[in-house]
Structure formats: structure tokens, C-alpha cells
C-alpha positions in Angstrom: 16.8 -7.7 8.3 16.2 -6.8 4.7 19.5 -8.1 4.3 20.0 -11.2 1.6 23.1 -13.0 1.0 24.1 -15.3 -2.2 21.8 -18.1 -1.2 18.9 -16.2 -1.6 20.0 -13.3 -4.0 21.3 -15.6 -6.9 18.5 -18.1 -7.0 16.1 -17.0 -9.3 13.1 -19.0 -8.0 13.5 -17.3 -4.7 14.8 -13.5 -5.5 12.0 -13.1 -8.2 9.5 -13.8 -5.7 10.7 -10.7 -3.5 9.9 -7.0 -4.8 11.4 -3.7 -3.7 9.6 -0.1 -3.9 10.8 3.3 -4.3 8.5 5.8 -4.5 8.4 9.8 -4.8 5.6 11.0 -2.5 3.3 12.1 -5.4 1.9 8.8 -6.5 4.5 7.7 -8.7 6.9 4.8 -8.1 9.7 2.5 -9.3 9.1 -1.4 -8.6 10.7 -4.5 -9.5 12.2 -7.9 -8.2 15.3 -8.2 -6.3 16.6 -11.0 -9.1 15.7 -8.7 -12.0 13.2 -10.3 -14.2 10.0 -8.1 -14.4 7.5 -10.3 -13.4 4.4 -7.5 -13.2 3.0 -5.1 -16.0 3.4 -2.6 -13.0 7.4 -3.3 -12.8 9.6 -0.4 -13.9 12.2 2.3 -13.1 10.0 5.4 -13.8 6.0 5.1 -13.1 5.2 8.8 -13.5 2.0 10.0 -11.5 0.9 12.4 -14.3 -2.2 13.6 -12.4 -0.7 13.5 -9.0 -1.5 11.2 -7.1 -3.2 9.2 -10.0 -2.4 8.9 -13.8 0.5 6.5 -13.2 1.9 6.0 -16.6 5.0 3.4 -17.3 7.8 5.3 -18.9 11.1 3.6 -18.3 10.8 -0.1 -17.8 14.2 -1.3 -17.4 18.1 -1.1 -18.2 20.2 -3.8 -19.6 23.4 -3.1 -17.9 26.9 -4.7 -18.8 30.2 -4.8 -16.9 33.1 -5.7 -19.2 36.3 -6.4 -16.8 39.1 -8.3 -16.9 38.3 -9.0 -20.6 34.9 -10.5 -19.7 31.5 -9.3 -20.1 29.2 -9.6 -17.4 25.4 -9.0 -17.9 23.4 -7.8 -14.7 20.2 -7.8 -16.2 17.8 -11.0 -15.9 14.5 -11.3 -18.3 12.1 -14.1 -19.0 10.9 -14.1 -22.4 7.8 -15.7 -23.7 9.1 -19.2 -24.9 9.9 -19.7 -21.6 13.8 -19.2 -21.6 15.4 -16.7 -19.2 18.3 -14.7 -21.0 20.5 -12.9 -19.8 20.9 -14.7 -16.4 22.6 -11.6 -14.6 21.2 -12.8 -11.1 23.8 -15.7 -11.0 26.2 -12.3 -10.4 24.4 -11.3 -7.4 25.9 -11.6 -4.3 24.1 -9.5 -2.1 20.7 -7.4 -1.7 19.6 -4.8 1.1 17.8 -2.0 1.9 19.8 1.2 2.8 17.1 2.9 4.5 14.3 2.7 1.9 16.8 2.4 -1.0 17.1 -0.8 -2.9 21.0 -1.6 -2.9 22.3 -4.6 -5.2 26.0 -6.0 -4.9 27.5 -7.9 -7.9 30.5 -10.2 -7.8 32.3 -10.0 -11.2 35.4 -12.2 -10.9 37.1 -10.2 -7.9 35.4 -7.3 -8.7 32.7 -5.8 -6.6 29.6 -3.6 -7.8 27.2 -1.7 -6.3 23.9 -0.6 -7.9 21.2 1.9 -6.1 17.6 2.9 -7.4 15.8 5.7 -5.5 13.3 8.5 -6.7 13.3 12.3 -5.8 10.9 13.0 -3.4 8.3 15.4 -4.9 9.2 14.7 -8.6 8.9 12.0 -11.2 12.7 11.4 -11.6 14.3 8.0 -11.0 18.1 7.8 -10.3 20.4 4.4 -11.1 23.6 4.6 -9.6 26.4 2.5 -9.9 29.6 2.1 -7.9 32.6 -0.1 -8.6 33.5 -0.9 -5.0 36.1 -2.9 -5.7 38.7 -3.6 -8.8 42.2 -4.2 -10.0 41.2 -1.9 -13.2 38.8 0.1 -14.6 35.9 -1.7 -16.0 33.6 -0.7 -19.1 29.9 0.2 -18.4 27.0 -0.2 -20.9 23.4 0.3 -20.2 20.4 0.0 -22.8 17.5 1.7 -21.6 14.1 0.7 -22.3 11.0 2.6 -22.9 7.2 2.7 -23.3 4.5 5.1 -22.7 1.4 3.1 -21.2 -1.0 3.1 -18.2 0.8 0.9 -15.7 -1.8 -1.6 -15.3 -2.0 -2.6 -19.0 0.9 -4.0 -20.9 0.7 -3.5 -24.6 2.1 -4.8 -27.7 3.9 -2.6 -29.9 3.3 -3.2 -33.5 4.9 -0.4 -35.9 5.1 2.1 -33.1 7.6 4.7 -33.9 9.0 7.3 -31.1 10.8 10.3 -31.8 14.0 10.2 -30.1 16.2 13.3 -30.1 19.4 14.7 -28.4 19.7 17.0 -25.8 22.3 18.2 -23.2 23.8 15.2 -21.6 21.4 12.7 -23.0 18.2 12.1 -24.9 14.6 13.3 -25.1 12.0 10.4 -26.0 8.1 11.5 -27.5 6.5 8.5 -27.8 3.6 10.1 -29.7 2.3 13.5 -30.2 1.3 15.0 -27.1 2.7 12.3 -24.9 4.7 13.6 -21.9 8.5 13.7 -22.8 10.8 11.3 -21.2 14.3 12.5 -20.4 17.4 10.2 -20.4 20.5 11.7 -18.9 23.9 11.3 -17.3 26.8 13.7 -16.8 28.6 10.4 -16.4 28.4 8.6 -19.3 27.9 9.2 -23.1 24.8 8.1 -24.7 23.9 7.4 -28.3 20.3 6.9 -29.4 18.5 3.7 -30.7 15.2 2.5 -32.0 15.0 -1.3 -31.5 12.0 -3.3 -30.3 12.5 -6.3 -28.1 9.5 -8.2 -28.2 7.6 -11.1 -26.0 8.7 -10.3 -22.5 7.2 -12.7 -20.1 5.1 -11.5 -17.0 4.7 -14.6 -15.1 2.9 -12.8 -12.3 0.0 -11.4 -14.5 -0.1 -15.2 -16.0 -0.8 -16.5 -12.6 -3.5 -13.6 -12.1 -5.1 -14.4 -15.6 -4.4 -11.0 -17.0 -2.2 -10.0 -20.3 1.0 -11.4 -19.5 3.3 -10.3 -22.6 4.8 -7.1 -23.4 7.2 -5.3 -26.2 9.5 -2.6 -24.9 11.6 -0.1 -27.2 15.5 0.3 -26.7 16.2 3.9 -27.1 19.3 4.7 -25.3 22.4 3.3 -24.6 24.9 4.9 -22.1 28.7 4.1 -22.0 31.4 5.0 -19.6 34.6 3.7 -18.1 34.3 3.3 -14.4 37.6 3.4 -12.1 37.7 1.8 -9.2 35.9 3.6 -6.1 33.8 5.6 -8.8 30.2 6.0 -9.4 27.9 7.4 -12.2 24.3 7.8 -12.0 21.7 7.6 -15.0 19.0 9.7 -14.4 15.2 9.3 -15.7 12.7 11.9 -15.3 9.6 13.7 -17.0 11.7 17.1 -15.8 14.2 18.4 -18.1 16.0 20.2 -15.4 16.0 17.4 -13.0 19.2 17.3 -11.2 21.7 15.2 -12.6 24.0 15.1 -9.2 23.6 11.5 -8.0 25.6 11.6 -5.1 23.7 14.8 -4.1 20.5 13.2 -4.8 21.3 9.9 -2.9 22.2 12.3 0.3 19.2 13.9 0.2 17.0 10.7 0.2 19.3 9.3 3.0 18.6 12.3 5.1 14.9 11.8 4.5 15.0 8.6 5.5 16.9 9.6 8.8 14.8 12.2 9.6 11.8 9.9 9.2 12.8 7.6 12.0 14.2 10.5 14.1 10.6 12.0 13.7 8.9 9.0 14.8 10.8 8.9 18.0 11.8 5.2 16.8 15.4 5.6 17.3 15.6 3.0 20.0 13.2 0.5 18.4 14.1 -2.7 16.6 15.5 -2.0 13.1 12.3 -3.6 11.7 10.0 -1.3 13.4 12.6 1.7 12.6 11.7 0.1 9.1 7.9 0.4 9.2 8.6 3.9 10.3 10.3 4.8 6.9 7.9 2.4 4.8 5.0 4.4 6.1 6.1 7.6 4.4 5.8 5.9 1.0 2.0 5.5 1.0 1.6 9.2 1.8 1.1 11.6 -1.1 0.2 14.9 -2.0 -3.5 15.7 -3.6 -2.9 19.5 -4.7 -5.6 21.1 -6.3 -6.5 24.8 -7.1 -9.0 25.0 -3.9 -6.5 22.6 -1.5 -2.9 23.6 -2.4 -1.7 21.8 0.9 -3.9 18.6 0.0 -2.6 15.1 1.4 -3.8 11.5 1.0 -2.9 8.1 0.9 -2.2 5.5 -1.5 -3.7 2.4 -0.4 -1.3 0.0 -1.8 1.4 -0.4 -4.3 1.4 -1.2 -7.2 -2.2 -0.8 -8.5 -4.2 0.8 -5.9 -4.9 4.5 -6.0 -6.2 6.6 -2.8 -9.5 5.0 -1.3 -11.2 7.1 1.4 -11.7 3.6 3.6 -8.1 2.8 3.6 -6.7 6.1 3.9 -8.7 6.5 7.3 -8.0 3.1 8.5 -4.2 3.7 7.8 -4.0 7.5 8.9 -3.4 7.1 12.5 -0.5 4.2 12.0 0.8 6.2 9.0 1.0 9.6 10.4 0.4 10.0 14.3 2.3 6.9 15.4 5.3 8.2 13.3 5.1 11.7 14.9 3.8 13.5 12.0 0.5 15.0 13.0 0.5 17.9 10.2 0.4 15.5 7.5 -2.6 14.0 9.4 -4.3 17.4 9.8 -3.5 17.8 6.0 -5.5 14.4 5.0 -8.4 15.2 7.1 -8.9 18.6 5.7 -8.6 17.5 2.1 -11.2 14.8 2.7 -13.6 17.3 4.4 -13.8 19.4 1.5 -15.2 16.4 -0.7 -17.7 15.3 1.9 -21.1 15.0 -0.2 -24.2 13.7 1.1 -22.6 12.9 4.6 -20.1 10.6 3.1 -16.4 11.0 2.0 -15.1 9.0 -1.0 -14.8 5.7 -1.4 -12.0 6.2 -3.8 -10.8 8.7 -6.7 -10.6 6.7 -9.9 -7.3 6.6 -12.1 -9.1 8.0 -15.2 -12.1 10.4 -13.7 -11.9 13.5 -11.7 -15.3 12.4 -10.2 -14.9 10.6 -6.8 -16.9 7.5 -6.1 -19.2 7.6 -2.9 -20.0 3.7 -2.6 -18.9 2.9 0.9 -21.0 3.0 4.1 -17.9 2.4 6.4 -15.1 5.0 4.8 -16.9 8.1 6.7 -17.2 6.2 10.0 -13.5 5.8 9.8 -13.0 9.4 8.9 -14.7 10.2 12.5 -12.6 7.8 14.1 -9.2 9.3 12.3 -10.5 12.6 13.9 -10.9 11.0 17.2 -7.3 9.9 16.8 -5.6 13.1 15.9 -7.5 15.1 18.5 -6.8 12.4 21.1 -2.9 12.3 20.1 -2.8 16.4 19.4 -5.4 18.1 21.3 -5.9 20.2 18.7 -9.4 21.7 19.1 -8.6 24.2 16.0 -9.3 21.5 13.6 -11.8 19.8 15.7 -14.1 23.4 15.7 -13.3 23.4 12.0 -14.4 20.1 11.1 -17.3 19.6 13.6 -20.2 21.2 11.4 -19.2 18.9 8.9 -19.4 15.8 11.4 -22.8 17.0 12.7 -24.1 17.1 9.1 -22.6 13.7 8.5 -24.8 12.1 11.6 -27.8 14.0 10.1 -27.2 12.6 6.5 -27.1 9.1 8.1 -30.2 9.8 10.0 -32.2 11.0 7.5 -30.8 8.6 4.9 -28.2 9.2 1.9 -27.0 6.9 -1.0 -27.4 3.3 -1.5 -30.2 2.7 1.3 -27.6 4.1 4.3 -29.9 5.1 7.1 -30.4 4.7 10.9 -33.4 2.5 11.6 -35.9 4.6 13.2 -36.6 1.1 15.2 -33.5 0.6 16.9 -30.9 3.2 15.8 -28.8 1.0 14.2 -27.4 1.7 10.5 -28.5 -0.1 7.8 -27.0 -0.2 4.2 -27.2 -1.9 1.0 -28.9 -2.3 -2.5 -28.8 -5.2 -4.9 -25.6 -5.1 -6.9 -23.6 -2.5 -4.9 -20.8 -3.5 -2.6 -20.5 -1.0 0.4 -18.6 -2.8 3.3 -14.6 -3.5 3.1 -15.4 -6.9 1.9 -16.2 -5.1 -1.6 -15.4 -7.9 -4.0 -17.4 -7.6 -7.3 -17.0 -9.3 -10.7 -19.2 -8.1 -13.4 -23.0 -7.9 -11.5 -21.6 -10.1 -9.1 -21.5 -9.0 -5.5 -19.6 -11.6 -3.8 -20.1 -10.5 -0.1 -23.3 -8.0 -0.2 -23.9 -7.7 3.1 -26.9 -6.2 2.8 -28.9 -5.1 6.4 -26.7 -4.1 9.5 -23.2 -5.3 9.3 -21.7 -5.7 12.8 -18.5 -3.6 12.2 -20.7 -0.8 10.6 -22.5 -0.7 13.6 -19.4 -0.7 16.0 -17.9 2.2 14.1 -21.5 4.1 14.1 -21.5 3.6 18.1 -18.1 4.6 18.2 -18.5 7.8 16.0 -21.5 8.8 18.2 -19.4 8.5 21.6 -16.7 10.5 19.9 -19.1 13.2 18.7 -20.1 13.4 22.2 -17.1 13.5 23.6 -16.2 16.3 20.8 -19.3 18.5 21.7 -18.3 18.5 25.3 -14.6 19.5 24.3 -15.9 22.5 22.1 -18.6 23.5 24.6 -21.6 22.6 22.4 -24.7 20.3 23.6 -23.9 16.7 23.6 -27.2 15.5 24.7 -28.4 14.3 21.4 -25.2 12.2 20.5 -25.4 10.7 24.0 -29.0 9.8 23.7 -28.4 8.2 20.2 -25.1 6.3 21.5 -27.2 4.7 24.4 -29.8 3.6 22.1 -27.6 2.0 19.7 -25.3 0.4 22.4 -28.5 -1.3 23.8 -29.9 -2.6 20.3 -26.3 -3.7 19.8 -26.9 -6.8 21.8 -29.3 -8.1 18.8 -25.8 -9.0 17.2 -24.9 -11.6 19.9 -25.4 -15.1 19.1 -25.4 -16.8 22.4 -25.3 -20.4 20.7 -22.2 -19.8 19.3 -20.5 -17.2 21.6 -19.7 -14.5 19.1 -21.3 -11.4 17.1 -23.5 -12.3 14.1 -21.9 -10.7 11.2 -24.8 -9.0 9.6 -28.6 -9.2 11.0 -31.9 -7.8 9.3 -30.7 -8.9 5.9 -32.7 -9.8 3.1 -32.8 -13.6 4.1 -32.5 -12.9 7.9 -29.4 -12.5 10.3 -26.0 -13.9 9.2 -24.1 -15.5 12.1 -21.2 -16.1 9.9 -17.9 -16.3 11.6 -15.9 -13.4 10.6 -13.0 -10.8 11.9 -15.5 -7.7 11.4 -16.7 -8.7 15.1 -13.4 -7.6 16.6 -14.0 -3.6 16.0 -16.4 -3.8 18.6 -13.6 -4.7 21.1 -10.7 -2.6 19.4 -12.4 0.6 18.7 -12.1 3.1 21.6 -15.8 2.7 22.5 -17.3 -0.5 22.9 -20.9 -1.8 23.1 -20.0 -5.0 24.4 -19.8 -6.4 27.9 -16.5 -7.5 29.2 -17.6 -11.1 29.0 -18.5 -10.7 25.3 -15.5 -8.9 24.8 -13.5 -11.6 25.7 -15.5 -14.2 23.9 -14.9 -12.4 20.8 -11.2 -12.4 21.1 -11.1 -16.1 22.4 -13.3 -17.2 19.3 -11.2 -15.2 16.6 -8.0 -16.3 18.0 -9.1 -19.9 17.8 -10.5 -19.9 14.4 -9.4 -16.8 12.6 -5.9 -15.8 13.7 -3.1 -16.8 11.4 0.7 -15.7 11.8 0.1 -13.0 9.2 -3.5 -11.8 10.0 -6.8 -13.0 10.3 -8.9 -15.1 7.7 -11.8 -13.1 6.5 -14.2 -16.2 6.8 -13.9 -19.3 9.5 -12.6 -22.7 7.7 -15.4 -24.5 9.0 -17.8 -22.6 6.8 -18.8 -24.2 3.4 -18.1 -21.0 1.2 -14.2 -20.9 2.7 -11.7 -20.9 0.1 -8.3 -21.5 1.3 -6.4 -20.2 -1.4 -6.2 -16.7 -3.4 -5.3 -17.7 -7.3 -6.5 -17.8 -10.8 -8.3 -15.2 -12.7 -10.1 -12.3 -11.5 -13.5 -14.2 -11.1 -11.9 -17.2 -8.8 -9.6 -14.2 -7.3 -12.5 -12.2 -6.2 -14.5 -15.1 -5.1 -11.8 -15.7 -2.3 -11.0 -12.3 -1.5 -13.3 -12.0 1.5 -14.2 -15.7 1.7 -11.1 -17.0 4.1 -8.0 -15.2 2.5 -5.9 -13.9 5.5 -5.8 -10.1 5.5 -2.7 -8.7 7.4 -4.5 -5.4 8.4 -6.5 -7.3 10.7 -3.6 -8.1 13.0 -3.9 -4.4 14.4 -7.3 -4.6 15.7 -6.8 -8.2 16.9 -4.0 -7.3 18.8 -5.4 -4.1 20.5 -8.8 -6.1 21.4 -6.6 -8.9 23.1 -4.5 -6.1 25.1 -7.7 -4.7 26.0 -9.0 -8.2 27.4 -6.3 -9.7 28.7 -3.8 -6.3 29.8 -0.9 -8.8 28.8 1.4 -6.9 26.7 4.0 -9.6 26.2 1.6 -11.9 24.9 -0.1 -9.5 22.6 3.4 -8.8 21.4 3.9 -12.2 20.4 1.0 -12.1 18.1 2.9 -9.4 15.8 6.4 -11.4 15.5 5.5 -13.5 12.4 4.3 -10.6 10.4 7.3 -8.3 11.6 9.8 -11.4 10.4 7.5 -10.9 6.7 9.4 -7.9 5.9 12.1 -9.6 4.3 9.5 -11.6 2.1 7.5 -10.7 -1.0 7.6 -6.7 -0.5 10.6 -6.3 1.1 10.9 -3.8 3.6 6.6 -3.6 3.4 3.6 -5.8 4.4 1.8 -7.8 1.8 -1.9 -7.0 1.4 -3.4 -10.7 2.1 -2.4 -14.3 2.1 -3.8 -17.6 1.5 -6.0 -18.7 4.5 -4.3 -22.3 4.5 -0.6 -23.1 5.2 2.0 -22.2 4.2 0.0 -19.0 4.1 1.6 -17.5 0.8 1.6 -13.8 0.3 -0.8 -12.5 -2.5 -2.2 -9.4 -3.9 0.0 -6.1 -3.6 3.4 -6.4 -1.9 3.0 -3.2 -0.2 -0.1 -2.0 1.5 -0.6 0.9 3.4 -3.1 -0.2 6.3 -0.8 -3.5 6.6 1.8 -1.5 7.4 0.0 1.2 9.5 -1.6 -1.4 11.6 1.2 -3.1 12.4 3.1 -0.1 13.5 0.0 1.0 15.5 -0.3 -2.2 17.3 3.2 -2.2 18.0 3.1 1.3 19.7 -0.2 0.3 21.5 2.1 -2.8 23.1 5.1 -0.7 23.9 2.8 1.7 25.7 0.9 -0.6 27.5 4.2 -2.0 28.8 5.6 1.0 29.8 
């Protein structure tokens, strides 16, 4: 697992499609391809979170590292250029790639010499370490590394023009000021000498952005050259940071990271788990971030996915049980739940915190209901009634706002107790793709998973009230009413649940995976026979080895591949594209219906094997709907990791 030999490493077509990730717990990250070339605008050695956990800014792009050994120069870097050439081709020397915990490690064969390279970030700091160790050689080698910088939003590559940066000397390195008022970049090492430079390299190609129909060329500035003599078994470390007091002791920094990785596995109780599951326990930590404010100095949140997502309320609450409770970190879960409680407004938690704004967005109908479910999971796992007592007034307020009506037409229908939502031009469910004014899947009316969540929330509040000695009668009566009305979703001629009822054009019986939540959530309004029918139908028409399709292939709107410019991609996003996170509710629903842990476990195996593809050690966001089910979207998605972990734990517990 997570250990590639030369057959995959030095094959550029294979290794450039696999991506590594390092994170710092405050929203910053380092990311690139196994083979070396930067293929995305987001790839870089230091993407700093200047306004944690957001404000992500690419500062240090890469190093062009070269080893002179035994009279020969070996380039380690690999680049693609705008004219189609690949130069240099350091990938041909790459003999092995593996993960040491969460630390990516490259091993290069240079003649008879063996060189190891590692990249990791300091937890809690916008600091990246790049360490080289000459594992084997007959004589010392000469090390050189040209370092390239920029200072831009991580979403958007730029062309330099005549941009002049200020490069100045400091102890053990250089300080780069990209422009007046810019965050300084510190390039330092106690193991190498450094000289300044100011040379633009133009027209780097970013082929993944080409495929996505986005800007795909970039210019980068060579600002520093590190040089050193590297003796056999000796190491040297380059340190890239926005902090002038960052530790320059590479070996000590590596030990801190390795200890953290080991602690995560131990804390999760995964010491006896398979290696891939242990790694999922470590990967879970990459999405947990600080969200500190003056009012919330202990605030926590969850990054929805790397590299381009921020912290989204819906994703956070869906992912919270798997990322924190399954991994033995209820203290983190509690902080996240309290953080979001501070942002409840008109009975809603935020859909997301935008990169360029301090104002949360509330365009979601289900995030708040997932918040209630996350609280239920926390209380069930911990028995912590103190948190429940603190948040119960907020939960009661949430129900009241939904009864009376809140934003975007979200309101309980007085006729049947079901929850309706939606207005033209607004996307409110998790199927939220929108291009300009086009809402691809508006789902106005009463979506099935929203009402499954609403029923689950009311039953949960009924239980919460009883636990706290409060009156539960109102919640019980509301839940009974919703449970009775939920029968309106059943389509007897189809043998499954309708996706939306009471829409502007009537009911929508489309076969989608949203109905699974009426089975997988703790409280189900369905009969045993209906639960089985839902699971069987989804298994027959929506299941793929890497998740569930978002629409049945038999439907005329089905789109089999997720490719092209934004309009084409978003048009396919929820119209057939496979979502990895849906494997979680599917497996839990299957386990509920069939009580067969061995079969349920078998559904998880392909996605567990996927950890050595696309985002190495992580779970991709989405896949094409048709074979070969190519991974797409973000290579590291929080709820994909979370639901895989959560489902694995559910199967484990059911088997014991």
C-alpha cells in the first residue's frame, strides 16, 4: 500500500496522474504530482493560509534540484512547458515513491548512489520542510536547488509581465517581498549556502487546468539558489515559511511530524487495523483545521477538500463523525460543533465561509439538519450531556425557524409536516451545481433526503429532550406526522422513493441515491420492506466500485463523464457522476437491511484500494459514471475519507 516502484514512478504518464498532499492544520498545504511536474494551478511547496483557514496563497512553487555525483549532473525536477516539451526529465531517475505516515518520500537512483527526498509541513504553521538525505554513495555529492516563488491566490495562475520582487539577505537565507504590503517569504537553510537571483521562467504548462477549461499557463520567479556538499548518509533541509522564526532543524521537525502520525493511529485505536485503514486515520487529520476568532479562540472546522475547497457547513457536518469520532477525537468534534453554533442565524448554519469574505453564506437546506445529526452522533459516542445542554436552546430555535419559515422558502408545510425548500435561481441541496444563472438540479419542493434528515432530526430532538428532562411531546408529535406523510415519497410502480415531491412541475421520481438516507440515518420512516427495496434498487442501478452514481444511467439526463469546461463539468456533476462519499450511507443501509458484515465489507474494498491512485493516501471526490470510472474532482475529499472510515468501523463493530 502507498508504495510505488520504478514501473509506476518513472513512467511520467502514470506518475503525473498521482498527487501527494501535506497539510498544516490551519488550511495551508503543499501539493504536487508523484512524477514531479506541476499539473494544477494549486500545486506548490508552500500554499499558505494567510487568513486561517482560508486566504490560501501560493508562495513557493517548486525547486529545480540537481545532484552532481561522480562527474555527472542528475536533474531531479520535471516540467511541462507551453510548447509541449518536457524538460528536465528528472522522473527517469525516480526509483520509488511512498508515504511515511503522511510524509511523501521520493527515492532517486543516481548511478550507484541513492538519494531520498521528503516534504512535510509544520503543524499549526505556514512552514514547509524539504529534506534530502544521501542514503548511499561512494563519495560526496554536490547539491543545488533553484527555488521559485510567486505571490498569488491559489486558484489563479498569473503571467508575470515586468513584476519586480525585492530579494534581500537574512540569517541563513533570503527574504522575498513580492510587492509592498505582501506577506514576506523566507527561504532558509542552515545546511546550505544561498545566493539570490531574479530570473523569470515563463510559460509553465498546467495540463489539468487545460482539461478543466481554465487558465493553464504560468510564469514563476527564480529567487534563490541553495548549494551544499552532501556526504554519504548526511541530510540537508530547506525551510520555506512566512515566519522568520521558523525552526531550521529539519531532523527535529521530521520527528515531530512522525510522532504526530503515530499518535493519530494510536488515538484512533487503529493499531491492529489494516495498513490502509490506519492511513485513513492519519488522512482524516489533514482536513481538520483551526478557525480561531476573538470570540472563538478554540474554534475548529473542516476543509471540504484539497486543493480548492474551503470549510463548508454541509461537508463539515457530514464528515465530522468519521473524521473525529471514529478516530477517537471527540474533543475536536465538540469544538467544531460549538464553532458552528456561534454562526447559527435564522435557524441555519452556514453553507460555507467564502475565501474573499468574512460573511458566511447560508444557501443550504440540509447543512443544518446534518448539524443535528452530527450532534446526535457526538452525544451517542460520548454521552456528553454538558454540550447537549448548552446547544439544546439552539436546536429548539432551529426547529422553530423551520416551522415558521426561514431563508429561500425553507419551511414546514402546515398540511403534512414535511419540509419544503427552494426558489428559482438558488441551489439548496447537496446537488448544488450552478453555472451563471443555471441551477443544474434545482430540486425545488420537498427533496427526499431533506425530509429523511428532518424526520431524523425531530426524533433526535425527542431523545435529547428526554435526556435533559425537557418535554419531548412536541418533537414526538411532529416526528409522527412526518413519518406518516413520508409515505408520499414511495413510488410503488418503481419500487423506490421519489427524489422530490410537490415541485413546480409535480413529483420527480428520478432514481437518485438521495433516498438511501431514509435507510442509513439512525431514525428511518420506512418499513422494513421499503428499506430493502431502496437498498436493492440503488445496488442494481447506482452502485459502482468507487461510490454511487448521482443519477441512474437509464435516465435521459444521465451524463457518463465529468470533463470539459465549467459548464460541461457542472452539468455532469450530479447527473450521473459517481460520488465516493455515498459509499458510506450505502454500506450502512445495506448492513441495516441484510445484517451481513462480510458482504457489506466487500463493497468497501475497491475504494480502499483506490488510496494508491489519484490522491495518494486519500479519497477522490468524484468519478466518471461509466467504466473505467476515472477519478475526477479534488484528489482529497473530506467526506470521502470520513464516510469510508465510518462505514469500515460500522462493519467492524457489526462483525464483533
